[in-house]
C-alpha positions in Angstrom: -87.0 66.4 -25.9 -85.4 68.9 -23.6 -88.7 70.4 -22.7 -90.2 67.0 -21.9 -87.2 66.2 -19.8 -87.5 69.5 -17.9 -91.2 68.8 -17.2 -90.1 65.6 -15.2 -86.9 67.0 -13.7 -88.2 70.2 -12.4 -91.1 68.6 -10.2 -88.6 65.9 -9.1 -86.1 68.6 -8.0 -88.9 70.5 -6.2 -90.0 67.2 -4.4 -86.4 66.5 -3.2 -86.0 70.0 -2.0 -89.3 69.8 -0.1 -88.5 66.4 1.3 -85.1 67.6 2.6 -86.7 70.7 4.2 -89.7 68.9 5.6 -88.1 67.7 8.9 -86.4 71.0 9.8 -89.6 72.9 9.0 -91.7 70.5 11.1 -89.4 70.9 14.0 -89.4 74.7 13.8 -93.2 74.6 13.7 -93.4 72.2 16.6 -91.0 74.4 18.6 -93.1 77.5 18.0 -96.3 75.7 19.0 -94.6 74.4 22.1 -93.3 77.8 23.2 -96.8 79.3 22.7 -98.3 76.5 24.7 -95.7 76.7 27.4 -96.4 80.5 27.9 -100.1 79.9 27.9 -99.8 77.1 30.5 -98.0 79.7 32.8 -100.7 82.2 32.5 -103.4 79.6 33.0 -101.9 77.2 35.4 -103.6 78.4 38.4 -107.1 78.3 36.9 -106.3 74.8 35.5 -105.2 73.6 38.9 -108.4 75.1 40.5 -110.6 73.4 37.8 -108.9 70.0 38.6 -109.6 70.5 42.3 -113.3 71.2 41.6 -113.4 68.1 39.4 -112.0 65.8 42.1 -113.9 67.3 44.9 -115.6 64.6 46.9 -119.4 64.6 47.9 -119.8 64.7 51.5 -123.5 65.3 52.1 -126.2 65.5 49.5 -125.3 68.6 47.5 -122.1 69.6 49.4 -118.6 69.0 48.2 -115.4 68.7 50.2 -112.6 70.5 48.6 -109.5 68.4 48.4 -106.5 69.8 50.2 -103.6 69.3 47.7 -100.3 70.8 46.7 -99.0 71.1 43.3 -95.4 70.9 42.6 -93.6 73.8 41.0 -91.9 71.4 38.5 -93.7 70.8 35.1 -92.6 68.1 32.8 -93.7 68.7 29.1 -94.4 65.8 26.9 -95.2 65.4 23.3 -96.9 62.5 21.4 -94.4 61.1 18.9 -96.7 60.8 16.1 -99.7 63.2 16.8 -97.4 65.9 18.2 -100.1 66.7 20.9 -98.5 68.2 24.0 -99.2 67.4 27.7 -97.9 69.0 30.9 -97.4 66.6 34.0 -97.3 68.0 37.5 -96.8 66.2 40.8 -99.7 66.5 43.2 -99.7 65.7 46.9 -103.0 65.3 48.7 -103.2 66.8 52.2 -104.1 64.8 55.3 -107.0 67.1 56.2 -109.6 65.1 54.2 -111.6 62.7 56.4 -112.1 60.4 53.4 -108.5 60.0 52.7 -107.0 57.1 54.7 -103.9 57.8 56.8 -101.1 56.8 54.7 -97.5 57.6 54.1 -96.7 60.7 52.1 -95.5 58.8 49.1 -98.9 57.1 48.9 -100.7 60.5 49.0 -98.8 61.6 45.7 -99.9 61.4 42.2 -99.8 63.2 38.9 -102.1 65.7 37.2 -102.0 65.7 33.5 -103.0 68.7 31.5 -103.3 68.4 27.7 -102.8 71.0 25.0 -105.6 70.6 22.4 -105.3 72.8 19.3 -105.1 76.2 21.0 -106.0 75.7 24.7 -105.2 73.7 27.7 -107.5 71.1 29.2 -107.5 69.1 32.4 -107.6 65.3 32.9 -110.4 65.0 35.4 -108.4 62.9 37.9 -105.2 62.7 39.7 -103.3 59.5 38.8 -102.3 58.3 42.3 -99.1 56.5 43.2 -97.2 57.8 40.1 -94.5 60.3 39.7 -93.9 62.3 36.4 -91.0 59.9 35.8 -93.3 56.9 36.1 -95.5 58.6 33.4 -92.5 59.0 31.1 -91.5 55.3 31.6 -95.1 54.2 31.0 -95.5 56.2 27.8 -92.0 56.1 26.5 -93.0 54.3 23.4 -95.6 57.0 22.5 -94.4 60.1 24.1 -91.2 62.1 24.3 -90.0 64.4 26.9 -89.7 67.9 25.6 -88.8 70.1 28.6 -88.5 69.9 32.3 -89.2 73.2 33.9 -88.7 74.0 37.6 -89.8 77.5 38.4 -91.0 79.0 41.6 -94.5 80.4 41.7 -95.5 83.5 43.7 
């Protein structure tokens, strides 16, 4: 009888211990993935921004592209999906006034956000700039599905 009882209690105790440790272990793993992704974003940021600029280049004449004059803000807002735990980096972008195709507008109307996503082990670029949005607008828009992990303001050289 004692052996039968131990066959039931030991797995139940193991399950209870595992359940108690699941969240702290998951948080630890998520933190390690985020730190790796953040370091990788710093190393790749310039090439990711250049890739985005190439993707949003405007056709001027058959076969020619006009490079968009834009400036990326130093601040990065890191977000994470609440359920899928996928990461995103949001950066404010200001389009320059040099482009003929860009109507003369106020500076606030020339701003948008670029969103970079971390898929498995590398960063990808959303192929557009979401105009007339700020990083805070993105947070509000996706507050039900995404959470702010970290706001980083660093100077790039």
